[in-house]
Each structure stands twice: as C-alpha cells, then as structure tokens.
The first five atom37 places (N, CA, C, CB, O) and aatype in JSON, in Angstrom:
{
  "aatype": [20, 20, 20, 20, 20, 20, 20, 20, 20, 20, 20, 20, 20, 20, 20, 20, 20, 20, 20, 20, 20, 20, 20, 20, 20, 20, 20, 20, 20, 20, 20, 20, 20, 20, 20, 20, 20, 20, 20, 20, 20, 20, 20, 20, 20, 20, 20, 20, 20, 20, 20, 20, 20, 20, 20, 20, 20, 20, 20, 20, 20, 20, 20, 20, 20, 20, 20, 20, 20, 20, 20, 20, 20, 20, 20, 20, 20, 20, 20, 20, 20, 20, 20, 20, 20, 20],
  "atom_mask": [
    [1, 1, 1, 1, 1],
    [1, 1, 1, 1, 1],
    [1, 1, 1, 1, 1],
    [1, 1, 1, 1, 1],
    [1, 1, 1, 1, 1],
    [1, 1, 1, 1, 1],
    [1, 1, 1, 1, 1],
    [1, 1, 1, 1, 1],
    [1, 1, 1, 1, 1],
    [1, 1, 1, 1, 1],
    [1, 1, 1, 1, 1],
    [1, 1, 1, 1, 1],
    [1, 1, 1, 1, 1],
    [1, 1, 1, 1, 1],
    [1, 1, 1, 1, 1],
    [1, 1, 1, 1, 1],
    [1, 1, 1, 1, 1],
    [1, 1, 1, 1, 1],
    [1, 1, 1, 1, 1],
    [1, 1, 1, 1, 1],
    [1, 1, 1, 1, 1],
    [1, 1, 1, 1, 1],
    [1, 1, 1, 1, 1],
    [1, 1, 1, 1, 1],
    [1, 1, 1, 1, 1],
    [1, 1, 1, 1, 1],
    [1, 1, 1, 1, 1],
    [1, 1, 1, 1, 1],
    [1, 1, 1, 1, 1],
    [1, 1, 1, 1, 1],
    [1, 1, 1, 1, 1],
    [1, 1, 1, 1, 1],
    [1, 1, 1, 1, 1],
    [1, 1, 1, 1, 1],
    [1, 1, 1, 1, 1],
    [1, 1, 1, 1, 1],
    [1, 1, 1, 1, 1],
    [1, 1, 1, 1, 1],
    [1, 1, 1, 1, 1],
    [1, 1, 1, 1, 1],
    [1, 1, 1, 1, 1],
    [1, 1, 1, 1, 1],
    [1, 1, 1, 1, 1],
    [1, 1, 1, 1, 1],
    [1, 1, 1, 1, 1],
    [1, 1, 1, 1, 1],
    [1, 1, 1, 1, 1],
    [1, 1, 1, 1, 1],
    [1, 1, 1, 1, 1],
    [1, 1, 1, 1, 1],
    [1, 1, 1, 1, 1],
    [1, 1, 1, 1, 1],
    [1, 1, 1, 1, 1],
    [1, 1, 1, 1, 1],
    [1, 1, 1, 1, 1],
    [1, 1, 1, 1, 1],
    [1, 1, 1, 1, 1],
    [1, 1, 1, 1, 1],
    [1, 1, 1, 1, 1],
    [1, 1, 1, 1, 1],
    [1, 1, 1, 1, 1],
    [1, 1, 1, 1, 1],
    [1, 1, 1, 1, 1],
    [1, 1, 1, 1, 1],
    [1, 1, 1, 1, 1],
    [1, 1, 1, 1, 1],
    [1, 1, 1, 1, 1],
    [1, 1, 1, 1, 1],
    [1, 1, 1, 1, 1],
    [1, 1, 1, 1, 1],
    [1, 1, 1, 1, 1],
    [1, 1, 1, 1, 1],
    [1, 1, 1, 1, 1],
    [1, 1, 1, 1, 1],
    [1, 1, 1, 1, 1],
    [1, 1, 1, 1, 1],
    [1, 1, 1, 1, 1],
    [1, 1, 1, 1, 1],
    [1, 1, 1, 1, 1],
    [1, 1, 1, 1, 1],
    [1, 1, 1, 1, 1],
    [1, 1, 1, 1, 1],
    [1, 1, 1, 1, 1],
    [1, 1, 1, 1, 1],
    [1, 1, 1, 1, 1],
    [1, 1, 1, 1, 1]
  ],
  "atom_positions": [
    [[206.49, 83.92, 97.47], [205.24, 84.64, 97.66], [204.63, 84.29, 99.01], [204.25, 84.31, 96.53], [204.9, 83.23, 99.59]],
    [[203.83, 85.15, 99.49], [203.15, 84.98, 100.77], [201.92, 84.08, 100.59], [202.74, 86.37, 101.37], [201.04, 84.38, 99.78]],
    [[201.88, 83.0, 101.32], [200.8, 82.03, 101.19], [199.43, 82.65, 101.49], [201.04, 80.84, 102.13], [198.47, 82.41, 100.76]],
    [[199.36, 83.44, 102.54], [198.07, 84.07, 102.89], [197.59, 84.98, 101.77], [198.21, 84.88, 104.2], [196.4, 85.01, 101.46]],
    [[198.5, 85.72, 101.17], [198.14, 86.62, 100.07], [197.59, 85.83, 98.89], [199.37, 87.47, 99.63], [196.6, 86.21, 98.28]],
    [[198.25, 84.72, 98.57], [197.79, 83.9, 97.45], [196.43, 83.26, 97.73], [198.82, 82.82, 97.14], [195.6, 83.16, 96.83]],
    [[196.21, 82.83, 98.97], [194.9, 82.27, 99.32], [193.82, 83.34, 99.27], [194.95, 81.64, 100.71], [192.69, 83.08, 98.85]],
    [[194.17, 84.54, 99.7], [193.19, 85.65, 99.62], [192.83, 85.91, 98.16], [193.76, 86.94, 100.27], [191.67, 86.19, 97.86]],
    [[193.8, 85.83, 97.27], [193.53, 86.03, 95.85], [192.65, 84.9, 95.31], [194.85, 86.1, 95.06], [191.78, 85.14, 94.47]],
    [[192.87, 83.69, 95.78], [192.08, 82.55, 95.33], [190.63, 82.65, 95.78], [192.69, 81.26, 95.83], [189.71, 82.4, 95.0]],
    [[190.42, 83.0, 97.06], [189.07, 82.97, 97.63], [188.39, 84.34, 97.71], [189.13, 82.38, 99.0], [187.18, 84.4, 97.91]],
    [[189.14, 85.4, 97.56], [188.6, 86.77, 97.58], [187.92, 87.16, 98.89], [187.62, 86.94, 96.47], [187.09, 88.07, 98.91]],
    [[188.28, 86.5, 99.97], [187.77, 86.87, 101.29], [188.67, 86.27, 102.36], [186.3, 86.41, 101.48], [189.4, 85.31, 102.09]],
    [[188.61, 86.81, 103.56], [189.51, 86.39, 104.63], [188.98, 85.2, 105.42], [189.74, 87.54, 105.57], [189.76, 84.46, 106.02]],
    [[187.69, 85.01, 105.41], [187.06, 83.91, 106.14], [186.21, 83.13, 105.15], [186.19, 84.44, 107.35], [185.4, 83.71, 104.42]],
    [[186.4, 81.81, 105.13], [185.71, 80.99, 104.13], [185.07, 79.76, 104.79], [186.68, 80.56, 103.01], [185.51, 79.32, 105.85]],
    [[184.05, 79.2, 104.15], [183.44, 77.98, 104.67], [184.42, 76.82, 104.64], [182.18, 77.63, 103.86], [185.21, 76.68, 103.71]],
    [[184.37, 76.0, 105.66], [185.25, 74.84, 105.76], [185.06, 73.91, 104.55], [184.97, 74.08, 107.06], [186.0, 73.22, 104.14]],
    [[183.86, 73.9, 104.0], [183.58, 73.04, 102.86], [184.33, 73.47, 101.6], [182.08, 73.02, 102.59], [184.49, 72.67, 100.68]],
    [[184.79, 74.71, 101.55], [185.54, 75.19, 100.39], [186.97, 74.67, 100.34], [185.56, 76.7, 100.38], [187.61, 74.71, 99.29]],
    [[187.48, 74.18, 101.47], [188.88, 73.78, 101.52], [189.1, 72.36, 102.01], [189.64, 74.72, 102.39], [190.22, 71.84, 101.92]],
    [[188.08, 71.71, 102.52], [188.27, 70.42, 103.19], [188.83, 69.34, 102.28], [186.97, 69.95, 103.77], [189.72, 68.6, 102.69]],
    [[188.33, 69.22, 101.06], [188.81, 68.16, 100.18], [190.18, 68.49, 99.58], [187.81, 67.92, 99.06], [191.08, 67.66, 99.59]],
    [[190.32, 69.7, 99.07], [191.57, 70.08, 98.39], [192.77, 70.12, 99.33], [191.4, 71.43, 97.73], [193.85, 69.65, 98.97]],
    [[192.59, 70.68, 100.51], [193.73, 70.88, 101.41], [193.87, 69.84, 102.51], [193.61, 72.22, 102.03], [194.94, 69.72, 103.1]],
    [[192.81, 69.08, 102.8], [192.87, 68.12, 103.9], [192.43, 66.71, 103.51], [192.02, 68.6, 105.02], [192.56, 65.78, 104.31]],
    [[191.92, 66.53, 102.29], [191.48, 65.21, 101.85], [190.31, 64.68, 102.62], [192.61, 64.25, 101.94], [190.16, 63.47, 102.78]],
    [[189.47, 65.59, 103.12], [188.3, 65.2, 103.91], [187.02, 65.57, 103.17], [188.33, 65.88, 105.29], [186.95, 66.6, 102.51]],
    [[186.01, 64.71, 103.29], [184.71, 65.07, 102.74], [184.11, 66.17, 103.61], [183.76, 63.82, 102.68], [184.54, 66.38, 104.75]],
    [[183.14, 66.86, 103.08], [182.5, 67.94, 103.83], [181.88, 67.45, 105.14], [181.42, 68.61, 102.98], [182.09, 68.09, 106.18]],
    [[181.14, 66.34, 105.14], [180.57, 65.87, 106.43], [181.64, 65.52, 107.45], [179.68, 64.66, 106.19], [181.49, 65.8, 108.64]],
    [[182.73, 64.89, 106.99], [183.81, 64.53, 107.91], [184.48, 65.78, 108.47], [184.85, 63.64, 107.21], [184.76, 65.86, 109.66]],
    [[184.73, 66.76, 107.61], [185.35, 68.01, 108.05], [184.47, 68.7, 109.1], [185.6, 68.95, 106.85], [184.98, 69.21, 110.1]],
    [[183.17, 68.72, 108.86], [182.25, 69.33, 109.82], [182.27, 68.59, 111.15], [180.82, 69.36, 109.25], [182.26, 69.21, 112.21]],
    [[182.3, 67.26, 111.09], [182.36, 66.47, 112.32], [183.67, 66.73, 113.07], [182.23, 64.97, 112.0], [183.66, 66.85, 114.3]],
    [[184.78, 66.81, 112.35], [186.07, 67.12, 112.99], [186.02, 68.5, 113.64], [187.22, 67.06, 111.95], [186.49, 68.67, 114.77]],
    [[185.46, 69.47, 112.94], [185.36, 70.83, 113.49], [184.51, 70.82, 114.76], [184.75, 71.8, 112.44], [184.88, 71.43, 115.76]],
    [[183.4, 70.13, 114.71], [182.51, 70.06, 115.87], [183.21, 69.43, 117.07], [181.24, 69.27, 115.53], [182.99, 69.84, 118.21]],
    [[184.07, 68.43, 116.81], [184.79, 67.74, 117.88], [186.08, 68.46, 118.27], [185.11, 66.32, 117.46], [186.78, 68.02, 119.18]],
    [[186.4, 69.56, 117.59], [187.63, 70.29, 117.88], [188.86, 69.57, 117.36], [187.77, 70.51, 119.37], [189.96, 69.79, 117.87]],
    [[188.7, 68.72, 116.36], [189.82, 67.94, 115.84], [190.23, 68.32, 114.42], [189.47, 66.49, 115.87], [191.08, 67.66, 113.83]],
    [[189.64, 69.37, 113.87], [190.06, 69.83, 112.55], [191.46, 70.41, 112.68], [189.05, 70.89, 111.96], [191.76, 71.06, 113.68]],
    [[192.34, 70.2, 111.71], [193.75, 70.6, 111.84], [193.99, 72.1, 112.06], [194.48, 70.18, 110.64], [195.06, 72.49, 112.52]],
    [[193.02, 72.93, 111.73], [193.14, 74.37, 111.98], [191.89, 74.84, 112.71], [193.35, 75.18, 110.65], [190.86, 74.16, 112.67]],
    [[191.97, 75.98, 113.38], [190.79, 76.47, 114.11], [189.59, 76.69, 113.17], [191.12, 77.78, 114.83], [189.73, 77.29, 112.1]],
    [[188.44, 76.21, 113.58], [187.2, 76.4, 112.83], [186.15, 76.94, 113.8], [186.71, 75.06, 112.16], [186.17, 76.64, 114.99]],
    [[185.25, 77.73, 113.26], [184.23, 78.34, 114.11], [182.93, 78.45, 113.32], [184.67, 79.74, 114.62], [182.93, 78.44, 112.09]],
    [[181.84, 78.54, 114.05], [180.54, 78.71, 113.41], [180.31, 80.19, 113.12], [179.4, 78.14, 114.3], [180.71, 81.06, 113.89]],
    [[179.68, 80.44, 111.99], [179.43, 81.81, 111.57], [178.23, 82.43, 112.28], [179.21, 81.85, 110.08], [177.89, 83.58, 112.01]],
    [[177.6, 81.7, 113.16], [176.46, 82.19, 113.91], [176.26, 81.36, 115.16], [175.19, 82.18, 113.04], [177.07, 80.48, 115.45]],
    [[175.21, 81.62, 115.88], [174.97, 80.91, 117.14], [174.17, 79.63, 116.94], [174.25, 81.81, 118.11], [174.1, 78.81, 117.86]],
    [[173.58, 79.46, 115.8], [172.76, 78.28, 115.52], [173.63, 77.05, 115.26], [171.84, 78.54, 114.32], [174.75, 77.17, 114.77]],
    [[173.11, 75.89, 115.6], [173.81, 74.64, 115.29], [173.86, 74.39, 113.79], [173.14, 73.46, 116.0], [174.62, 73.55, 113.32]],
    [[173.05, 75.11, 113.05], [173.03, 74.98, 111.59], [173.94, 76.0, 110.91], [171.61, 75.13, 111.06], [174.07, 76.0, 109.68]],
    [[174.57, 76.85, 111.69], [175.47, 77.85, 111.11], [176.65, 77.17, 110.43], [175.97, 78.84, 112.19], [177.07, 76.09, 110.83]],
    [[177.16, 77.8, 109.42], [178.26, 77.25, 108.62], [179.57, 77.29, 109.4], [178.41, 78.03, 107.3], [179.88, 78.28, 110.06]],
    [[180.33, 76.19, 109.31], [181.67, 76.16, 109.9], [182.6, 76.95, 108.99], [182.18, 74.7, 110.08], [182.6, 76.76, 107.77]],
    [[183.38, 77.84, 109.58], [184.27, 78.72, 108.82], [185.71, 78.57, 109.31], [183.82, 80.18, 108.95], [185.96, 78.11, 110.42]],
    [[186.65, 78.97, 108.45], [188.05, 79.05, 108.85], [188.6, 80.39, 108.36], [188.89, 77.85, 108.27], [188.06, 81.0, 107.44]],
    [[189.66, 80.83, 109.0], [190.33, 82.06, 108.6], [191.47, 81.7, 107.66], [190.84, 82.86, 109.84], [192.23, 80.76, 107.92]],
    [[191.6, 82.44, 106.59], [192.64, 82.19, 105.59], [194.04, 82.22, 106.2], [192.55, 83.23, 104.46], [194.9, 81.43, 105.8]],
    [[194.27, 83.09, 107.16], [195.62, 83.16, 107.75], [195.95, 81.88, 108.51], [195.73, 84.38, 108.68], [197.11, 81.47, 108.54]],
    [[194.95, 81.24, 109.13], [195.18, 79.96, 109.82], [195.53, 78.87, 108.81], [193.94, 79.56, 110.65], [196.41, 78.04, 109.06]],
    [[194.83, 78.86, 107.68], [195.12, 77.88, 106.63], [196.52, 78.12, 106.08], [194.07, 77.95, 105.5], [197.28, 77.18, 105.87]],
    [[196.86, 79.37, 105.84], [198.19, 79.71, 105.31], [199.29, 79.27, 106.27], [198.3, 81.22, 105.04], [200.29, 78.7, 105.85]],
    [[199.11, 79.54, 107.54], [200.1, 79.14, 108.54], [200.26, 77.62, 108.56], [199.7, 79.66, 109.94], [201.38, 77.11, 108.63]],
    [[199.15, 76.91, 108.51], [199.18, 75.44, 108.49], [199.95, 74.94, 107.27], [197.75, 74.87, 108.51], [200.81, 74.06, 107.39]],
    [[199.65, 75.48, 106.09], [200.33, 75.05, 104.87], [201.82, 75.39, 104.92], [199.69, 75.7, 103.65], [202.65, 74.59, 104.49]],
    [[202.15, 76.56, 105.43], [203.57, 76.94, 105.56], [204.3, 76.0, 106.5], [203.69, 78.38, 106.06], [205.45, 75.63, 106.24]],
    [[203.67, 75.61, 107.6], [204.29, 74.66, 108.54], [204.52, 73.3, 107.9], [203.41, 74.51, 109.79], [205.56, 72.68, 108.11]],
    [[203.55, 72.85, 107.12], [203.71, 71.57, 106.42], [204.85, 71.64, 105.42], [202.4, 71.19, 105.7], [205.64, 70.7, 105.3]],
    [[204.95, 72.75, 104.71], [206.03, 72.92, 103.73], [207.38, 72.95, 104.42], [205.82, 74.21, 102.92], [208.33, 72.32, 103.96]],
    [[207.48, 73.68, 105.52], [208.73, 73.75, 106.27], [209.17, 72.37, 106.74], [208.59, 74.69, 107.48], [210.35, 72.02, 106.65]],
    [[208.22, 71.58, 107.24], [208.55, 70.24, 107.7], [208.98, 69.35, 106.53], [207.35, 69.61, 108.42], [209.91, 68.56, 106.66]],
    [[208.32, 69.49, 105.4], [208.68, 68.7, 104.22], [210.09, 69.05, 103.75], [207.67, 68.92, 103.09], [210.85, 68.18, 103.34]],
    [[210.43, 70.35, 103.81], [211.79, 70.76, 103.41], [212.83, 70.16, 104.36], [211.9, 72.3, 103.4], [213.87, 69.7, 103.91]],
    [[212.55, 70.18, 105.65], [213.49, 69.6, 106.62], [213.65, 68.1, 106.38], [212.99, 69.85, 108.07], [214.76, 67.57, 106.4]],
    [[212.53, 67.42, 106.15], [212.58, 65.98, 105.9], [213.35, 65.68, 104.63], [211.16, 65.41, 105.82], [214.1, 64.7, 104.57]],
    [[213.16, 66.5, 103.61], [213.84, 66.31, 102.34], [215.35, 66.5, 102.47], [213.28, 67.26, 101.29], [216.14, 65.72, 101.94]],
    [[215.73, 67.53, 103.17], [217.16, 67.82, 103.36], [217.85, 66.69, 104.11], [217.34, 69.14, 104.12], [219.0, 66.37, 103.82]],
    [[217.16, 66.1, 105.06], [217.77, 65.06, 105.9], [217.52, 63.65, 105.39], [217.27, 65.17, 107.31], [217.91, 62.68, 106.04]],
    [[216.87, 63.52, 104.24], [216.62, 62.19, 103.71], [217.88, 61.67, 103.03], [215.42, 62.19, 102.72], [218.67, 62.46, 102.51]],
    [[218.08, 60.35, 103.02], [219.28, 59.78, 102.4], [219.43, 60.11, 100.92], [219.27, 58.29, 102.57], [220.55, 60.23, 100.43]],
    [[218.32, 60.24, 100.2], [218.37, 60.53, 98.76], [218.85, 61.95, 98.49], [217.01, 60.33, 98.13], [219.42, 62.21, 97.43]],
    [[218.63, 62.88, 99.42], [219.0, 64.28, 99.19], [220.5, 64.49, 99.3], [218.28, 65.19, 100.19], [221.03, 65.48, 98.8]],
    [[221.19, 63.57, 99.93], [222.64, 63.73, 100.13], [223.45, 63.36, 98.93], [223.09, 62.91, 101.3], [224.67, 63.44, 98.95]]
  ]
}
C-alpha cells in the first residue's frame, strides 16, 4: 500500500500540525518538536501555518510518508545484510 494514502486516511487532510505526529513517529514531545522545527532540525520539513510566531507548526503528509518509506527501505537493507538474515 502507498504510505501517503494510508496517512491521508488516518489524518483526513494533507497538512497536519506537528504535534499530531511528533510522539508517535519521532518520539519527541510537542515542545521539543516545535523547538526542532524552529531550529530547522526536525527530520522533515515543517512550516508555520501563518506569519505569527504563535502560528502552528505544520508538516505535509507526503513528506512524512517519504521519510517513513526511506526508514523502511534502510531497515530492509540492514536486515538483508545482517548476519542473522543469512
């Protein structure tokens, strides 16, 4: 299945608040995720939903899907080349 499609089904929108995914997908608390986003260090692109410093940090579902797919691909490569897999 397509990861982006499944995430769209889960969240019912293409752009979501960073706080909706920070703990489940990145193991970060909401304040830490916001600080990472502000510093440009969040693992995927994040942006403010407005011009105010109080605007909500958002991410695009397709960026999250791409990130998750890349992690899965790397895990598969690591698994195939691990001594236990042989």
